[in-house]
Structures are given as structure tokens and as C-alpha cells.
C-alpha positions in Angstrom: 12.9 13.0 -5.7 13.3 9.8 -3.7 15.6 12.2 -1.4 12.4 14.3 -0.5 9.9 11.5 -0.2 9.5 11.7 3.7 8.4 15.3 3.1 6.2 14.5 0.2 4.7 11.9 2.4 4.3 14.2 5.1 2.2 16.5 2.7 0.3 13.6 1.0 -0.4 11.8 4.3 -3.0 14.1 6.0 -4.9 14.8 2.9 -5.2 10.9 2.3 -6.2 10.4 6.1 -8.7 13.4 6.2 -10.5 12.3 3.1 -11.2 9.0 4.9 -8.8 6.6 3.0 -5.8 4.9 4.3 -2.4 5.6 2.5 -0.7 2.5 1.4 2.3 3.5 -0.6 4.3 6.5 -2.6 6.7 5.3 -5.2 8.9 7.3 -7.3 9.6 5.8 -10.8 11.6 7.3 -13.6 14.4 9.7 -13.8 14.1 13.2 -12.8 13.4 14.9 -16.0 10.3 12.4 -16.3 9.4 11.3 -12.8 6.2 9.6 -11.8 4.9 9.9 -8.3 2.7 6.9 -7.7 0.4 7.2 -4.4 -1.8 4.6 -3.3 -4.6 4.9 -1.6 -7.0 2.4 0.3 -10.9 2.1 1.5 -12.1 -1.1 2.8 -15.1 -0.5 0.5 -13.3 0.6 -2.6 -12.6 3.7 -4.0 -14.2 5.2 -7.4 -12.6 6.8 -10.0 -14.4 9.9 -9.1 -13.1 10.0 -5.6 -9.4 9.4 -7.1 -9.8 12.3 -9.3 -10.8 14.4 -6.6 -8.2 13.3 -4.2 -5.5 13.6 -6.9 -6.4 17.2 -7.5 -6.1 18.0 -3.8 -2.8 16.4 -3.6 -1.7 18.2 -6.5 -2.7 21.5 -5.4 -0.7 20.7 -1.9 2.3 19.5 -3.8 2.3 22.9 -6.0 1.8 25.0 -3.2 4.8 23.2 -1.3 6.9 23.7 -4.0 9.3 21.0 -2.9 9.3 19.1 -6.2 11.5 21.4 -8.6 11.3 19.4 -11.8 8.6 18.4 -14.0 6.8 15.2 -13.0 3.6 13.4 -13.3 1.2 12.4 -10.4 -0.7 9.1 -10.4 -3.3 8.5 -7.7 -4.8 4.7 -7.4 -6.0 2.0 -5.3 -3.3 -0.7 -4.6 -5.4 -3.5 -6.5 -6.6 -6.7 -5.7 -3.2 -8.5 -6.8 -0.6 -6.0 -4.8 1.9 -7.8 -2.8 1.3 -8.0 0.7 4.6 -6.4 2.4 3.6 -4.6 5.7 2.0 -5.7 8.6 -0.6 -3.0 7.7 -0.9 -5.0 4.5 -1.8 -7.9 6.2 -4.2 -6.4 8.8 -6.2 -4.8 5.7 -6.3 -8.5 4.3 -8.1 -9.9 7.5 -11.0 -12.1 6.2 -8.9 -12.6 2.8 -7.5 -15.7 1.7 -3.9 -15.3 1.0 -0.7 -17.1 -0.5 2.3 -16.6 1.8 5.6 -17.7 0.6 8.3 -18.1 3.5 11.9 -17.1 2.8 12.6 -21.0 3.1 10.4 -21.4 0.0 7.5 -23.1 1.8 4.1 -21.9 0.7 0.9 -21.5 2.7 -2.5 -20.9 1.7 -5.4 -19.7 4.2 -7.6 -17.1 5.4 -6.1 -14.2 7.6 -7.3 -14.4 11.1 -4.9 -11.8 12.7 -1.5 -9.8 12.0 0.6 -7.8 14.2 4.3 -6.5 14.4 5.4 -10.0 15.4 3.3 -12.6 13.3 0.4 -13.2 10.5 -2.3 -15.8 12.0 -3.9 -17.8 8.8 -6.5 -20.6 8.7 -5.3 -23.4 6.3 -7.8 -26.1 5.3 -6.0 -28.3 7.7 -4.8 -26.0 10.5 -4.1 -22.8 11.9 -0.9 -21.6 11.6 1.2 -18.5 13.2 4.0 -17.2 10.8 6.5 -14.7 11.9 6.8 -11.5 9.9 10.6 -11.8 9.7 10.2 -15.2 7.7 7.5 -14.0 5.1 9.3 -13.5 1.9 6.0 -12.6 -0.2 2.1 -12.5 0.4 -0.6 -12.1 -2.1 -4.4 -11.9 -2.1 -5.9 -14.7 -3.5 -8.2 -13.5 -6.3 
């Protein structure tokens, strides 16, 4: 299923966005006979179980209609959760005003509030300073819950 992931995303992304949410990630787990297709969606004010169920139904219908997955699979649609890793610029941009922990590839760790995020760097405000951390130097980021 990994080889058709771009096609799957092409089907799912418009459904998610037209429903007022943001597609965060699509993950395939397992082997072909028992694959799990996990779709993670985000909405700044949160997303209810009822909204997830409706979205899951729409996605399932669209994937069935497209008929591009030719084996049995399980579809899981969910919010990425508060403790999710921050991997991309979009993840950090969604975390603006949130407190985060960033570990650089050198092992240095910083905690602070995200002020800005763009393709070059993340700006956080720590207790003692405002720091600009290049995206290329970030190994891991997490929202502090």
C-alpha cells in the first residue's frame, strides 16, 4: 500500500480540507493482508468523535469508489494527539503559542513557547531568551503537556 500512498493522499486530502480540517499525516502499518491506514487530522479547536466518524465514513466511501487498494485494510481516522512529535514546519506552525521541547541533533534541549515557524527556522521564547533554531538542526520536537 505504501507505493500508492501519493494516490491515497490525493483522494483523502481534499475531503479533509473541504470538511474544514487539516491533513497532518497518513501512515500505513502492517503487511498487505492486514494493513492499517491511519489518517491523522487536525483542527485548532479540537475534533469530536462524531466529527471523526463522519470524516472516516467520507474517506472510506471515496477510497472504495477509487478502488485503488486491492486488499483488505483497516481505516483509522484520528487526531494526532497532544503528545505527538513535531516533525515538519507545519507541525511547528500549528504549535505557535504552545510550549514545546526541542532537541537539536547535537543533543542540546530547549524548552519554550513557539513564536514563529517557517521553512528556515523555529523561534521560541525560553525563560531567559528568544532563540532561533534552524529547522535542519532539529532532531525532535514535542508539545509540553
